[in-house]
C-alpha positions as CSV (number, residue, x, y, z in Angstrom):
1,K,0.0,0.0,0.0
2,R,1.1,3.6,-0.6
3,L,1.4,5.6,2.6
4,D,-0.2,8.7,0.9
5,S,-3.3,6.7,-0.1
6,D,-6.6,7.5,1.5
7,E,-7.1,3.7,1.8
8,N,-4.3,3.4,4.4
9,D,-6.1,3.6,7.7
10,G,-3.0,3.1,9.7
11,N,-4.3,-0.2,11.2
12,N,-1.6,-2.3,9.7
13,G,1.2,-0.5,11.6
14,E,2.3,1.7,8.7
15,P,2.4,5.4,9.6
16,K,-0.1,7.8,7.9
17,F,1.1,11.2,6.9
18,E,0.3,14.0,4.6
19,V,2.7,16.2,2.6
20,L,2.0,19.9,2.7
21,S,3.7,22.6,0.6
22,N,4.4,25.8,2.6
23,P,6.8,28.0,0.6
24,E,8.3,31.0,2.2
25,F,7.9,34.4,0.6
26,L,10.3,37.2,1.5
27,S,10.4,40.8,0.4
28,E,13.4,42.0,-1.4
29,G,15.9,43.4,1.1
30,N,13.7,42.7,4.1
31,E,14.7,39.1,5.1
32,F,16.6,40.1,8.2
33,N,13.9,42.5,9.4
34,Q,11.2,40.0,8.8
35,R,13.0,37.2,10.6
36,I,13.8,39.4,13.6
37,S,10.2,40.9,13.9
38,N,8.6,37.5,13.4
39,S,10.7,35.9,16.1
40,C,10.4,38.6,18.8
41,C,7.1,40.2,17.9
42,P,5.0,37.8,15.9
43,N,2.0,40.1,15.7
44,S,3.9,43.1,14.4
45,N,3.1,44.8,11.1
46,N,6.4,43.4,9.6
47,S,5.1,39.8,9.7
48,A,4.6,37.8,6.5
49,S,2.3,39.4,3.9
50,R,0.9,36.0,3.2
51,V,1.2,32.4,4.1
52,L,0.5,29.8,1.4
53,I,-0.4,26.2,2.2
54,G,-0.7,23.6,-0.4
55,S,-2.3,20.2,0.2
56,R,-3.9,17.3,-1.6
57,N,-7.7,17.7,-2.2
58,T,-8.6,14.7,0.0
59,T,-10.1,14.5,3.5
60,S,-6.8,13.8,5.1
61,G,-5.1,16.5,3.1
62,K,-7.6,19.1,4.1
63,I,-7.3,18.0,7.8
64,A,-3.5,18.4,7.6
65,A,-3.8,21.8,6.0
66,Q,-6.3,23.0,8.6
67,T,-3.9,21.8,11.4
68,L,-1.1,24.0,9.9
69,I,-3.6,26.9,9.4
70,D,-4.5,26.7,13.1
71,I,-0.8,26.9,14.0
72,Y,-0.1,29.9,11.8
73,A,-3.3,31.6,13.0
74,R,-1.7,32.2,16.4
75,W,0.6,34.8,14.8
76,I,-0.9,35.7,11.4
77,P,-4.4,36.9,10.6
78,R,-6.4,34.2,8.9
79,S,-7.1,36.6,6.0
80,R,-3.4,36.3,5.1
81,I,-3.4,32.5,5.1
82,L,-4.2,31.1,1.7
83,T,-4.7,27.5,0.7
84,T,-4.4,25.7,-2.6
85,N,-3.3,22.4,-4.1
86,L,0.3,21.2,-3.9
87,W,1.2,21.9,-7.5
88,S,-0.1,25.5,-7.4
89,S,1.7,26.2,-4.1
90,E,5.0,25.1,-5.6
91,L,4.4,27.0,-8.8
92,S,3.6,30.2,-6.8
93,K,7.0,30.0,-5.2
94,L,8.8,29.5,-8.5
95,A,6.9,32.5,-10.0
96,A,7.7,34.7,-7.0
97,N,11.4,33.8,-7.2
98,A,11.4,34.6,-10.9
99,F,9.8,38.0,-10.4
100,L,12.2,38.8,-7.5
101,A,15.2,37.8,-9.6
102,Q,14.1,40.0,-12.5
103,R,13.5,42.9,-10.2
104,V,17.0,42.6,-8.6
105,S,18.6,42.2,-12.0
106,S,16.9,45.3,-13.4
107,I,17.9,47.3,-10.4
108,N,21.5,46.2,-10.7
109,A,21.5,47.1,-14.4
110,M,20.1,50.6,-13.7
111,S,22.8,51.0,-11.0
112,V,25.5,50.2,-13.5
113,L,24.0,52.6,-16.0
114,C,23.8,55.4,-13.4
115,E,27.5,54.9,-12.4
116,V,28.6,55.1,-16.1
117,T,26.7,58.3,-16.8
């Protein structure tokens, strides 16, 4: 039996688990400030702009996602906690990284241009 199967009720001694996707989104140049404010003052205005949780669209997947939502809800308003499927969650992180890399690259190119002129 596959461990991620809904048919696995755990009665045969095999562990039951769910895989969640919870990518981290950081703002350009704010990683240090976000980490410090989140660790010492979790309800501060510098906390994460959003938390994304991806799970399988099964009963056990939804239960696992809700468990993680409940943990985050202690520090982050529920309105900032978004849920989606695993694939979309991972794709969101890749897209965010691509946009951030493009922004940084453009800023660096402008900096070089300004220094030359």
